[in-house]
C-alpha positions in Angstrom: 182.1 -156.9 -159.0 183.2 -153.2 -157.3 182.5 -153.2 -154.1 180.9 -150.0 -152.4 181.0 -150.0 -148.2 178.3 -147.1 -148.0 176.2 -148.3 -144.9 173.0 -149.8 -146.5 169.8 -147.5 -146.5 172.2 -144.2 -146.5 171.6 -140.8 -148.5 174.9 -143.0 -150.3 173.6 -145.6 -151.1 170.5 -145.1 -151.8 172.0 -142.0 -154.4 174.6 -145.7 -155.9 171.1 -147.7 -156.3 169.4 -144.6 -158.6 168.5 -145.5 -161.7 170.2 -148.2 -161.9 168.3 -152.6 -161.6 169.0 -153.9 -158.2 168.7 -157.4 -157.0 166.3 -156.6 -155.1 164.0 -155.8 -157.5 164.7 -158.1 -160.1 161.4 -160.4 -159.9 160.3 -156.7 -161.6 162.1 -158.4 -164.7 161.8 -161.8 -164.1 159.8 -164.5 -163.1 160.5 -167.7 -161.4 160.3 -169.4 -164.5 162.7 -167.4 -166.3 159.8 -165.9 -167.5 160.0 -161.7 -168.6 158.0 -160.2 -165.6 154.5 -158.2 -167.1 156.3 -155.3 -164.0 159.0 -155.2 -165.8 158.0 -152.0 -167.9 157.0 -150.0 -164.9 160.1 -150.4 -163.3 162.2 -149.2 -165.6 159.4 -146.3 -166.4 160.5 -145.9 -162.7 164.5 -145.9 -163.3 164.0 -143.6 -166.4 162.5 -141.2 -164.3 165.4 -141.6 -161.6 168.1 -141.0 -164.5 166.1 -137.8 -165.6 165.4 -136.0 -162.5 168.3 -137.0 -160.6 165.4 -138.0 -157.7 165.4 -141.4 -155.6 162.0 -143.4 -155.8 160.5 -142.8 -152.2 161.0 -146.8 -150.6 158.1 -147.8 -149.0 158.4 -149.3 -145.6 155.4 -151.5 -143.9 155.5 -152.4 -140.1 157.1 -155.9 -141.1 159.9 -154.5 -143.1 160.6 -151.9 -140.1 160.4 -154.9 -137.5 163.3 -157.2 -140.1 165.7 -154.1 -140.3 165.6 -153.7 -136.5 166.0 -157.8 -136.1 169.0 -158.2 -139.2 172.3 -157.1 -136.5 171.0 -160.0 -134.2 169.8 -162.5 -136.9 173.7 -161.5 -138.7 175.6 -162.2 -135.1 173.5 -165.6 -134.5 174.0 -167.0 -138.2 177.7 -166.3 -137.1 177.6 -168.0 -134.0 175.7 -171.1 -135.7 177.9 -171.9 -138.8 181.5 -170.4 -137.4 182.0 -167.9 -139.8 182.6 -164.1 -139.7 180.1 -162.1 -142.4 181.4 -158.8 -143.9 179.0 -156.0 -144.6 178.9 -154.0 -147.8 176.7 -151.3 -149.7 176.1 -151.6 -153.0 177.8 -154.1 -154.9 177.7 -153.2 -158.6 179.1 -155.3 -162.1 182.0 -154.1 -163.7 180.1 -152.0 -166.0 178.0 -150.5 -163.0 175.0 -150.9 -164.8 173.1 -152.9 -162.2 173.8 -154.3 -159.0 173.0 -156.1 -155.3 172.9 -155.0 -151.9 173.7 -158.6 -150.2 173.0 -158.8 -146.2 177.1 -160.1 -146.3 179.5 -161.7 -148.0 180.8 -164.7 -146.1 184.6 -164.1 -145.9 187.1 -166.9 -146.9 184.1 -168.2 -148.9 182.5 -167.7 -152.3 179.0 -167.5 -150.7 176.8 -164.9 -150.0 174.1 -164.3 -147.2 170.6 -163.0 -147.7 168.3 -162.7 -144.2 164.5 -162.5 -143.8 163.2 -161.7 -140.5 159.7 -162.8 -140.8 156.3 -162.5 -139.1 155.4 -165.7 -137.3 152.7 -167.3 -139.6 155.3 -166.7 -142.4 158.2 -168.2 -140.3 155.9 -171.1 -140.2 155.5 -171.6 -143.7 159.6 -171.3 -144.5 159.8 -173.7 -141.7 157.4 -175.9 -142.7 159.0 -176.1 -146.3 161.6 -174.3 -146.8 162.1 -174.4 -150.4 159.1 -171.4 -150.0 161.9 -169.2 -148.5 163.8 -170.0 -151.6 160.9 -169.6 -154.0 160.3 -165.8 -152.1 163.4 -164.6 -153.4 164.9 -166.3 -155.8 165.3 -163.8 -158.3 167.4 -161.7 -155.7 169.5 -164.6 -154.7 170.4 -165.9 -158.0 171.1 -161.6 -159.2 173.5 -161.6 -155.9 175.8 -164.1 -157.6 175.7 -163.1 -160.6 176.6 -159.7 -160.2 178.8 -160.5 -157.7 180.3 -164.3 -159.5 180.2 -166.2 -156.3 179.1 -169.5 -156.4 176.3 -170.1 -153.7 174.1 -167.8 -150.8 172.4 -168.9 -147.7 169.3 -167.9 -147.4 168.4 -167.8 -143.8 165.1 -166.9 -141.4 165.5 -165.2 -138.1 163.1 -165.3 -135.5 163.8 -164.2 -132.1 161.4 -166.8 -130.4 162.2 -169.9 -132.5 164.6 -171.9 -134.5 166.1 -170.1 -137.7 166.0 -171.7 -141.5 168.6 -172.2 -143.0 168.6 -173.0 -147.2 172.1 -173.1 -148.9 171.2 -172.3 -152.5 173.5 -172.7 -155.5 174.0 -171.1 -159.2 171.7 -171.4 -161.3 173.6 -170.8 -164.6 170.0 -171.5 -166.9 168.6 -169.0 -165.1 171.5 -166.3 -164.8 171.5 -166.5 -168.4 167.9 -165.8 -169.1 168.3 -163.1 -166.3 171.3 -161.7 -168.1 169.1 -161.0 -171.1 165.9 -159.4 -169.0 168.6 -157.1 -167.0 170.2 -156.3 -170.1 167.6 -155.4 -171.6 166.6 -153.0 -169.2 169.8 -151.4 -169.4 169.6 -150.8 -172.6 166.5 -148.9 -172.7 166.7 -147.1 -169.6 169.7 -145.6 -171.7 168.4 -145.1 -174.9 165.7 -143.6 -173.1 167.5 -141.1 -171.2 168.8 -139.5 -173.9 166.0 -139.3 -175.7 164.2 -136.9 -173.4 167.1 -135.3 -171.7 
């Protein structure tokens, strides 16, 4: 993997993602059951457009997403205190060929493990507390994608809310799913390269 350290959300970070499939959007390429997503063509068209124009697709941020971004540093500190670890913050992490990548919320120093933080609204947090599997299910493609890109063996999905107890689920690497994910991402990368050359 190739680790970039541009701050997530910065102009440099955004440019490093331009035209490349990213783990946060792998759900647009593959479903949790390993089937090709019906959103794949739209996502591939978006990335081809970015390659052709050099312009990034505007990122929509809802009020809930803004809230999550504001709470993330607090959540990260809470995680470090609870588990006695140090979280290394990175920017975009590319695979060796620089064709796709991921932006983890953190890598656990000294361990083959990463971190995905979510700071949901109260009702969603209650859903995760009642059934922690729902937290994993909601971000399965992203988490497995991060393990694929980094080569790590496990990932913590950590849901944080300032007014209630956290939820943390350790997710193991799923080689069967990653094999299916690799097929869909490689197909997308091939299509993006081919179509970009055609329309240049």
